[in-house]
Every structure is written in C-alpha cells, then in structure tokens.
C-alpha positions as CSV (number, residue, x, y, z in Angstrom):
1,M,-1.7,-7.4,-11.4
2,D,0.8,-9.2,-13.6
3,D,4.4,-8.1,-13.6
4,T,5.0,-8.6,-17.4
5,Y,4.8,-4.9,-18.0
6,S,7.3,-3.8,-15.4
7,N,9.7,-6.6,-16.4
8,R,9.6,-5.6,-20.1
9,P,12.8,-4.1,-21.6
10,T,12.6,-0.4,-22.4
11,S,10.7,0.4,-25.6
12,P,8.7,3.3,-27.1
13,N,5.8,2.1,-25.0
14,S,7.8,1.9,-21.7
15,N,7.0,5.5,-20.8
16,K,3.2,4.9,-20.9
17,T,3.7,1.6,-19.0
18,T,5.8,3.4,-16.3
19,I,3.0,6.0,-15.9
20,E,0.4,3.2,-15.6
21,S,2.4,1.4,-13.0
22,M,2.9,4.6,-11.0
23,M,-0.9,5.2,-11.2
24,N,-1.4,1.6,-9.9
25,E,1.0,2.2,-7.0
26,N,-0.7,5.5,-6.2
27,M,-4.1,3.7,-6.1
28,K,-2.6,1.2,-3.6
29,H,-1.5,4.0,-1.4
30,I,-4.8,5.8,-1.7
31,E,-6.7,2.6,-0.7
32,Q,-4.4,2.2,2.3
33,I,-5.0,5.8,3.4
34,A,-8.7,5.3,3.0
35,V,-8.6,2.3,5.2
36,V,-6.7,4.3,7.8
37,F,-9.2,7.1,7.7
38,E,-12.1,4.6,8.3
39,F,-10.6,3.8,11.7
40,I,-10.4,7.4,12.8
C-alpha cells in the first residue's frame, strides 16, 4: 500500500480516504487474528 493517501492534506475526499485506511487496518488485524486461529 502506498502512503500518498494518508499523507494528503485534509480535503473533501479525506473522510472517504480515512474510512478506506481504517478498513485496510482492520483487514490487517483480521488477517493476523486468522493466522493466530490457524495455530489453535
């Protein structure tokens, strides 16, 4: 993932970008949790 979106100054589109970045962070956590569950 490139950081150009998170480094952008605030703009009318920044809210959507923030939501997308939050979704990406959530996906990373979900993948980590899934990996942990594979070991149980």
